[in-house]
N, C-alpha and C positions, 0 to 999 in steps of 0.2 A: 231566741225570740228576735223577730225582725225589729230593727230600729225604725220607728215611725217618723215621718216628717211632722212638722207642725204646720198649721193652716191659719191664714187670716181670711175670714169670710165677710163679705159685705152683705148684710141681711136686709137692707133697704126698708121698704114699707112692710107692715104686717100683711098687706095684701099679697106679698110674695107667696103666702101659704095657699092662695086659691086662684090668683090670676096668672094666666100663661104669660111667659116672657122668656127671653134667652137665658137670663140668670136662673130662673126656676128650672128650666130644662137641663141646664148644666149641673145644678146641684142634685137633680134626680139621678144623674149618672155618676157623680163624683164618688159616692160611697162604694160603688162597684169597682172603681179603679184603684182603691187603696187597700193595703193589707188590713185584714179585719182586726180592729183593736179589741183588747179585753175590756177596756173602759174608756170613757171620754171625759176630759176636764175642759170646761168652757169658761173663758174669761169674757164676760158679756158687758157691753157698754151700758146695759140696763140694770146693772147692780153696782152702785157706787157706795163705798163706805168711807168713813173718816178715820184718820190716824193710822191706818194699816189695812191690809187686805183681810177678807173673811172668806170662809169656805162653807159650802152647803153640806150638811151632814145627814140629811134625811134619807131614810131607806126607800121611801115611796114618794118622790117629789110630785106635787100637784102641777098642773099646767096653768101658768099664770097668764091671764089675758090683760096685760098691763098697757092698755090703750083704750081710747074712747072714740065713738062716732063712726064705727065701721059696721059693715053688714052683719046681720045675726049669724050668718053661716060661719063667720070667722070665730065667733065666741063659742060655737058648738064644737070646734076642733079640740081634740085632746092628744097628748103625747105621753102615754103611760109607761115610759121607760123606767126601769128600776133605778134607784139611786146608787151611788158608789161611795158610801160613807168611809170605807177603808182607804180608798184613793184620796178622798178629801182630807182624811186625817194624815195620810202620808204627805200630801201637798203642804198641809199646815206645818208638819215637822220640818220639811225642807225649807220653808219660808222662815221659820223661827231660827233655824241654823244659820240662815243668811242675815239675821239681825232684824227681821220684821216682827212687829207686834201683830199677832194674828187672832182674829175673832172667828166665831163659828155660829151657825144657825142650824138648829135641829128641825126647823119647820119650813124654811124657805123652799119654794118649788122652783120650776124652770121658767124663767122669763122668756119673752118672745125672741130675744136675741139668741137664745139657746134652742128652744123647741121648734121655731119656724124652720131654720135651715136643717136641723137634725131630722125633722119629720120628712123632709125631702130626701136627705142622704140615706137615712136608715129607717124606712117607713115601718119596719116590723117592730120598732121600739124595743128591741131585745138586747141592746148594749147598755150597760149601766152608765149613768151620767151624773157628774157632779159639777158644780159651778164654783169659781173663785171670782171675787169682786175686783173691780178697778178701784183705785184710791183717789178720792177727790183731792185736788191740790197738789198731786204728785204728777210730774210731767213725763215726757217720753223716756228720759234717762232712767228715772225711777222704775218705770214699767218694764223697760228692757232688763234692768237688774232683777225685777220681780220674776220675769220670765226665765232669766238665767238660773235662778234658784230652783226652778221646776224642771230644768233640762233632764235630770236623771229619770224622770217619769217616762221619757221616750224609750229607755232601755227596759222598762217594765211593762210594755205593751199598752201604754196609755197614749191616746191621741189628744194632744193639747191643741185647742182651737181658740183663737181670738176672734170674737164676733162683734163687728161694728159696722163701719161704712167708710169707704175711701173718701167720699165727700158727704157732708151732712149739714146742709143749711136749709132747714124747713121754712125759715122766714122767706126764702125765695120761691117757695111753692105757691103757685097762683091758680091751682086747679087744672093745670095743663095735663094732657094725656100721657099715658105711660111711654109712648114713643115720641114725645116732644123733642124738638131740636136741642142739642147740647150747647150751652153757651161757652164762649172761649175761656172764661175764668174757671170753669169746671174742667174742661179738657186739658188746659195748660197745667193745672195742678196735677192731674193724673199722669200726664206725660213726664213731669218732673219726678214724681214719686217712682214711676217705672224705671227711669234712668238711674236714679239714686240707689234703688233697691238692686237693680241688675248689676250695677258697678260696685256694689258693696260699700257705698260711701256712708258708713255708719254714723260718723260724726255729723255729716250734713243732714242725715235723716233725723238725728236727735235734735238738731237745730232747725228743723223744717219750718218752724214758726217764723223765723227770720229769713230763711234761704229759699223756701218754696214760693212760687208765684201764687198770689191770692190765697195764702194759707188761712188767714183769719176769716176771709169771706166764705171759704169752704167749710171751715170749722169754727164758728163763733164760740163754741165751747169744745173741749178736746176729747170728751169721753168716747166719741165714736171712732177716733183714730188710735186711742191708747191700746186697744186690744192687739193692733198690729205689732206694737213694740213688745208686748208679752210674747206673741208667737215668734217674733224675731229672736228675742233673748232665749227662749226655750229651745231653739234650734242649735244653740251653742256658739262658741267663739267665732268660728269661721263659716257661719251660715251662708248658704247660697240661696238666693231668692229666684223663684220661677213664677211668672204670672200665668195662671192656669185659665183664667177667664177675664174678659173685659166687655162690659156693656153698660148702658145707662138707662135709668128709668125716670120718668117725669122730668127729664132734662137735667135735673140738679143732683141726682143720686147716682154716683159711679158705683157699679156693682162688682168691682174687681175682686178676684180671688187669687191669693198667693199661697204657694207652698214654700217652706224653708227646710232645707236639709243640709 
């Protein structure tokens, strides 16, 4: 069985599901460029738990429209992929072996951090999908260790995806257009992340809050960057990062996609 890379996807605004953009077009082609996984496990910024990670165990996950104030067409979209309860249970087992206290949900569906990019990558919705949460109050180091516990899934045909956003400060959104100019505080943070990831500076990355320029301005809270560290950890000890895509939406959302192998 082919060993799969891990991915970090910037899912941006829910409007990625319907509005044309470079990031949308890239994701529409990405699934065709990867070996076909037997299942997908997504660590999404939009599922946070306390005390430890949780996994989604439902066999038929619903499409969660976990956002408000968007056009009706967005709420009509569905992503009826089957669940992957066996993969979720395997992930829970690996996490427990690594010392985590792990919860589970028999009812949770797929939030938009999962279904929006997957609907573009795999529109047939024929690959089983499960989710694992990020843990509130646990930083990059903890999420890298969480990912490392899941690394064995790559040998089992499971595509591990961290879905968040390379930059995510919605307080800076002022109604600007999707192609608005990119402020320096956004581009400088993205440039630092690219250099640190490309050079394998893991310690600097784990300390990005202090070392990266404008870190707190780009991430007033960390949940949208933590999935990157899950993907990094799940790629293993000597993971090599490759930026597959870079663009910006609304000026303040960096839509970078990284692969780790």
